[in-house]
C-alpha positions in Angstrom: 104.5 118.7 115.4 102.3 119.3 118.6 99.0 120.0 116.6 98.7 116.8 114.9 101.6 114.6 116.5 103.2 114.0 113.1 106.8 113.9 112.8 108.3 116.8 110.6 111.5 118.4 109.9 111.9 121.8 111.6 112.0 124.5 109.1 113.2 127.2 111.6 115.6 125.0 113.5 118.0 127.8 114.3 120.8 125.4 113.3 123.0 126.1 110.3 124.7 123.6 108.1 127.9 125.6 107.3 129.6 122.9 105.2 129.0 119.2 104.2 131.2 116.5 102.9 130.0 113.3 101.3 132.2 110.4 100.2 131.1 107.2 98.6 134.1 104.7 98.7 133.4 101.4 96.9 135.7 98.4 97.6 133.8 96.2 95.1 131.2 96.8 92.4 128.4 96.2 94.8 129.8 97.0 98.2 131.4 100.1 99.9 130.9 102.7 102.6 129.5 106.2 102.7 131.0 108.8 105.0 129.3 112.1 105.7 130.7 115.2 107.5 128.6 118.0 108.7 129.8 121.3 110.1 126.9 122.6 112.2 126.4 125.9 114.0 123.8 126.8 116.7 122.8 130.4 115.5 120.2 131.2 118.2 118.5 128.0 119.3 118.2 128.1 123.0 117.4 124.4 123.4 120.6 122.6 123.2 119.3 119.2 122.6 118.9 118.3 118.8 116.7 115.4 117.7 118.3 114.3 114.4 117.0 112.0 111.7 119.4 111.0 108.9 117.8 109.5 105.7 119.5 106.6 103.9 118.4 104.0 101.2 116.5 101.2 102.8 118.6 98.1 102.3 118.9 96.6 105.7 117.5 93.3 104.5 120.9 92.9 102.6 122.9 93.5 105.9 123.4 89.7 106.6 121.4 89.8 109.7 122.7 93.0 111.2 120.3 96.1 111.6 121.4 99.3 110.1 121.6 101.1 113.4 124.3 98.5 114.5 126.2 99.0 111.2 126.1 102.9 111.2 128.8 104.8 113.1 128.1 108.3 114.3 130.5 110.7 115.9 129.7 114.0 117.4 132.7 116.2 118.4 135.0 113.2 117.9 132.8 111.1 120.5 130.7 108.1 119.5 127.0 108.7 119.6 125.0 105.7 121.1 121.2 104.7 121.0 120.7 105.1 117.2 117.1 104.3 116.4 116.1 102.9 113.1 112.8 104.5 111.6 110.8 102.9 108.7 109.6 105.0 105.8 106.1 105.3 107.4 107.6 107.0 110.4 109.7 109.6 108.7 109.1 113.4 108.6 105.9 114.1 106.8 107.1 117.3 105.2 109.7 115.5 103.2 109.9 113.1 100.1 112.7 112.4 97.7 112.8 115.3 95.3 112.8 113.2 92.0 112.2 109.8 90.8 115.7 108.6 90.0 116.8 108.4 86.3 119.4 105.9 85.5 121.9 106.6 82.9 124.1 104.1 81.0 127.5 105.4 81.7 129.3 104.4 78.5 126.8 106.0 76.2 125.1 108.5 78.4 121.8 107.2 77.4 118.8 107.0 79.8 118.0 103.4 80.7 114.3 102.8 80.3 111.9 100.5 82.2 110.4 100.2 85.6 113.5 100.4 87.8 111.7 98.8 90.6 112.1 95.6 88.7 115.9 96.1 88.8 116.4 96.0 92.5 118.3 98.8 94.4 118.6 96.6 97.4 115.8 98.7 98.8 113.1 99.6 96.4 112.6 102.9 94.4 109.2 104.6 94.7 107.3 106.8 97.1 107.4 104.0 99.8 110.0 101.8 101.2 112.7 103.4 99.3 114.3 105.0 102.3 114.4 105.0 106.1 115.8 107.2 108.8 118.4 106.8 111.6 117.3 109.0 114.7 119.7 110.1 117.4 120.2 113.0 119.7 123.0 115.7 120.0 123.9 118.6 122.2 124.9 121.9 120.7 124.8 125.1 122.9 123.8 128.3 121.4 126.5 130.2 119.6 128.8 127.2 119.1 129.8 124.9 116.4 130.3 121.2 116.0 131.3 118.5 113.7 129.1 115.4 113.1 130.4 112.5 111.3 128.3 109.5 110.0 129.5 106.4 108.2 127.4 103.4 107.0 127.7 100.5 104.6 126.5 101.0 101.1 125.1 98.3 98.7 124.6 99.2 95.0 121.6 98.3 93.0 122.0 97.0 89.4 120.3 97.2 86.1 120.6 94.3 83.7 118.3 94.1 80.8 118.6 91.9 77.7 120.5 94.6 75.7 123.1 95.4 78.4 126.5 93.6 78.3 127.9 94.6 81.8 125.4 95.4 84.5 124.9 99.2 85.4 125.4 99.6 89.0 123.8 102.7 90.8 123.8 104.6 94.1 121.7 107.4 95.5 122.6 109.8 98.3 119.7 112.0 99.6 120.9 115.6 99.7 117.6 117.3 100.0 116.8 116.7 103.7 119.7 119.1 104.4 117.7 121.9 102.9 115.9 122.2 106.3 119.1 123.5 107.8 119.6 127.3 108.0 121.8 129.0 105.4 123.4 127.9 102.2 125.9 125.3 102.9 129.0 124.4 100.7 128.7 120.8 99.6 131.7 118.6 98.7 131.0 115.3 97.0 133.5 112.5 96.2 133.0 109.2 94.5 135.7 106.4 94.7 135.5 103.5 92.2 137.2 100.0 93.0 140.3 99.1 91.2 139.9 98.2 87.5 138.3 100.0 84.4 134.9 101.7 84.9 132.8 104.1 83.3 130.8 106.5 85.6 128.0 108.9 85.2 126.7 111.4 87.9 123.6 113.6 87.5 125.7 116.3 89.4 128.7 117.1 87.3 132.1 115.8 88.8 135.7 116.1 87.7 138.0 113.2 87.5 141.0 114.0 89.9 142.7 110.7 90.0 142.1 107.2 88.4 138.7 106.1 89.8 138.2 109.2 91.9 135.8 111.9 91.1 134.9 115.1 93.0 132.6 118.1 92.9 132.1 121.2 95.0 128.7 123.0 95.2 128.1 126.5 96.6 124.7 125.4 98.0 122.6 122.3 98.5 121.0 121.2 95.4 117.2 120.5 95.0 117.8 117.1 93.7 119.2 113.8 94.9 122.7 112.7 94.0 122.5 109.7 91.7 125.6 107.8 90.2 125.7 105.0 87.8 128.8 103.1 86.8 129.7 99.9 85.0 132.7 97.8 84.2 134.4 98.4 80.7 135.9 94.9 80.7 135.4 93.2 77.4 133.7 96.3 75.8 136.2 96.0 73.1 133.9 97.8 70.6 133.3 100.7 73.0 129.6 99.9 73.6 127.7 98.4 76.5 124.7 97.3 74.4 124.5 93.6 73.4 123.1 94.4 69.9 125.8 96.8 68.9 128.7 94.5 70.5 127.2 91.3 68.8 126.9 93.1 65.4 130.6 93.9 65.4 131.5 90.4 66.5 129.2 88.9 63.8 130.9 91.2 61.1 134.3 90.1 62.2 133.3 86.4 62.0 131.9 86.7 58.5 134.8 88.8 57.2 137.2 86.1 58.6 135.2 83.2 56.9 135.1 85.1 53.6 138.8 85.7 53.5 139.2 82.0 54.6 137.0 80.8 51.7 139.0 83.0 49.3 142.3 81.5 50.5 140.8 78.0 50.2 140.1 78.6 46.5 143.6 79.9 46.2 144.8 76.6 47.7 146.6 78.7 50.4 146.9 76.6 53.5 146.6 79.7 55.8 142.9 79.5 55.5 142.9 76.9 58.3 144.4 79.5 60.8 141.7 82.0 59.8 138.9 79.3 60.2 140.1 78.5 63.8 140.1 82.3 64.6 136.3 82.2 64.4 136.4 80.0 67.6 137.5 82.8 70.0 135.4 85.3 68.1 132.4 83.2 68.7 132.9 83.3 72.5 132.9 87.1 72.4 129.2 87.0 71.5 127.1 88.2 74.6 123.9 86.5 75.2 122.2 86.9 78.5 121.5 84.0 80.9 120.6 80.4 80.0 120.2 81.4 76.3 123.9 82.0 76.1 124.9 78.6 77.5 122.4 76.9 75.1 123.8 78.8 72.2 127.4 77.8 73.1 126.4 74.2 73.6 124.7 74.2 70.2 127.9 75.7 68.5 130.3 73.2 70.0 129.5 70.5 67.4 130.0 73.2 64.6 133.3 74.0 66.1 134.4 70.4 66.1 133.4 70.0 62.5 135.3 73.1 61.5 138.4 72.0 63.2 138.1 68.5 61.7 137.5 69.9 58.2 140.4 72.1 58.5 142.8 69.4 59.6 141.6 67.1 56.8 142.1 69.9 54.2 145.5 70.7 55.7 146.5 66.9 55.6 145.3 66.7 51.9 147.3 69.9 51.0 150.5 68.5 52.5 149.9 65.1 50.9 149.4 66.6 47.5 152.6 68.7 47.9 154.5 65.8 49.1 153.5 63.7 46.0 154.0 66.5 43.5 157.6 66.8 44.7 158.2 63.1 43.9 158.6 61.9 47.4 155.9 59.2 46.9 157.8 57.3 44.1 
């Protein structure tokens, strides 16, 4: 902007975004890659050189020493683009900010997760500052011509794990709103690919499941909100809930019911009570307690388990001995 020398997105660029494809492809719960394809058309811009800034989440401190500009790959008309410059949040266009403060959704229940999400690291912080950064580079597109721009960069998931969550809720954000500065109403194709295994997924933009672990959506125009996806593993969610309180209540109810049946069989002098008593051992280890508290609880319960097993074996021995004597084998 010549008047105040601030960096801004050009609201009358003369360049149309005809179509956009965004694919988030995960190879693990935390890591993956994002690929973006733009189909651009120079409607009437006489100046062929385009100064581009592409907005991404700021997580370069997790790049194991590599800068984002070294990890990002950019191709224009199938040719690699060199000299990609990394811009911090305080040097980004002054006329753009993320459209919404991201809302995280627990994917199994669909409930909104509460709390200050900046405490639950995105690998790049949420908020008005330091949440994102820009990748700047130049392109050449003569007037009246079209071209395809392809960008690819590593993606690292944030995670949310409060005391009441069994499996961590991972989340990703893709900034769609900077593309609103292009001319025209672009068609947008979104695709999200989960790693192998069982997962529940939630997207603030409705998506359809096309194959196991693959979700897609097509929009007729660029939305005025960022794309936020949350997902979690469904492993060990045997009661269909990702909340510890709900999960542990079911486990506790199963253990109490098992012990009650075991006590009833004991009174009936039915030796099968011992097997039911032993069943409480694997049930106990289904209890989900976060962090060190869970380890302490398990260590405290080990002596109780030993006593239960010893008591059962003694009772079983007495039962067999009594039956043995009653049948006259002790005479």
